[in-house]
N, C-alpha and C positions, 0 to 999 in steps of 0.2 A: 879292301872291301868298301863298297860305296856306302855313304851315309845318306839317309833320307831325313829331311827336315820336315817335321809335322807342320802343317799349315795352322796358323792361329785362327781361332773361330771367335767371333763376337758372341758374348753371352747376353741374351735378352730375357727379361722377366716380364711376364704378362701381368699387369697390374689391374686388369679388369675385375677379377674376383675381390680384390681389396677395396676397390671403389664401390662395388656393389654392397660389400659388407658395411662400409662406412655409411652409405645412404640408408641401409636397413637399420643400423643403430640410431641414426638421427631420427628416422621416422618413428622408431619404437619409443624413444624418449619424448618426442613431441606428443604422441598419443597417450602416454601413460603418466606424464608429469602432472602433478597437482599444484597449481599456482596458489600462493598464499593470498587469501582474501584481504582487501584493504581494510584497515582498522578505522572505525568511526571515531573512537576515542583514543587520543594520543597518550600513551602510557610509557614512562621510562621505568622499567622494572629494576629492582636492585640485583646485585650480583651475588653469586654463591658458588661453592665448590661442588654442589650436588649435580650429578650428571644423569639423573633418572629421566628418560624421555617421557613426554606426554603420550597418552594413548593415541593411536592413529585415527580412531573413529569413536563415535558415541561419547562425545565430549561436550560439556557445557562450560562456558567461560564467563565468569563474572568479572568485569573490568572496573577498576576504581581509580579515579584521578582527583586531585585537589580542584576545588572550584576557584573562581576568580579572586575570592577574598583570601584563600589559603587556609581558612579556618574550617571549612566544610569539605564535602566531597561530592563527586558525581559518579553515578553508577550506571553501567551498561550491561546488557545481558545478550549472550549469543550461544547458538548451538551449531554444530558442524554439518548437520544433515538437513537437506531440503525437505525430506519426508517428515522429519520431526518438527520443523518450523510450521509446516502446513497443519499438522496435527495440533500444535499449540494454538494456532490461529482459530481453529475450530472450537477449541475449549474456551477461548476468549469470547467468541460469539455466543456460546451457550451460557457462559457465566454473566456477561454484561449485556447481552441482547444486541450487540452491534451486528450490522450486516456488511460484509465485504464482497465487492464484485470480483470478477475474475482477474481484472488488471491489478487490483490491490493485492489479491492473493499471490499473483505471479511475482510482484515486486517484493512482497514480504518473504517469499520463499528463497530469494537470493541475497537478502540483506544479511551480512555477517553479524551485525550487532544492532540492538535496539536500545535507546536510552530516553524514551519519552513515557509519560504517564499513559495509562490505558485510554483516558478521555481524549488524548491528543493523537492517538495512533492512526485513526482513519484520516484525519487531515494531514498528518505527516506523510502518509502513503500517497496522498494526492498532490504533493508538492514536487517541484523539479529537483533534480539532483543537486544543483547549486543551492537551492533553498534548504534542502535537507542538511547539507554540510554546515550551513549557518546555524540551523537549529541544534545540530550535534555539538556545537561549540559551547552552548549554554544549558542544554537540557540534561535531565537525569531521571532515572526511575526513583520514585519516592521510597524511602526506607524508614520514615518516621514511625514511632511506636503507634501513632493513631492512624497512619496510612502507609502500611508497608506493602507496596505492590511487588517488591522483589520476591516476597514469600509466595505470591501467586504465580509468578514466572517460574520459580523453582518447582512448585507443585505441578503446574501444567506440563513442564518438561519431563518430570519423572513419570507422570501418568502416560505421556506420549511415548516415552522410551524408557522402560524399566532398567535397561542395561547402561544408562547414561552415567558417566563419571563427571565429577565437578572439579574445576580448577579456578583459582583466584589469580587475577593479573592486576596487581596493585602498583601504582606509581610510588616510587620511593619517597616522595614528598607529601603523600597523602596523610592527613592527620590520623593518628592511631584510633581515636574513637570511631571514626567512620569505618575503618577496617574491622574493628571489634564488633560494630553493629551488624556488618555483613556476616561475620562468623556466628554471631548470636542468632541471626535469622536462619542460618543453615542448621544450627543445633535445634532450633524450634521445629525444624522439619525432620528431625532425627537423622541428620547428616553429620557424622562425626569423623569422616575420612574425606579428605580432599587434597588436591595438589596446589602448591604455590609456584607460580611461573616466575623464573628468574633467568638472568643471563649467566653464562658460565665464566668464572674467573679462574686464574691459574691456581693449580694445586700448590699448597705450601711445601717448601723444600724440607725434607726430613734431615 
């Protein structure tokens, strides 16, 4: 009986759908990713084993770092929402009588952090980016008992967004009295719950 040998056929795979899927995924991530805003105040936070994430939105961050002398501290304030920033600026206008033009409002709405006294805010918004970076190296929101402007920032933010949660981002080398003063300011505003931002360290072995 004659034997028939089957012809070998080359197998081809159409990769077009896979390429289309890859480009769709790349486009999705490009459109939905939220880039981290640059920080005006450089802070080296301490590490901990806590792994509770910060809320994704409606967050106020108070940043604290040591000053040039190492004996005092510098305080910056920031919120995550453009809408909340503009609402805060309106309350600053009402409280202090300052007038901000559209360019100043637009810049304020995108700044991740502010660390200048109210009296310097308008001039700060009218400087170049390079000049603002130089100011950020030495400036701070006043937290003295006789002039505690951080209290006003907290109050304006909570009025602007009642759902806002608060976090403290403190440099590990900041003198404790400065951090204690910030916490005392929160307590004065009836804020008894807040997050402490840290970096994650390895869990201890059992």
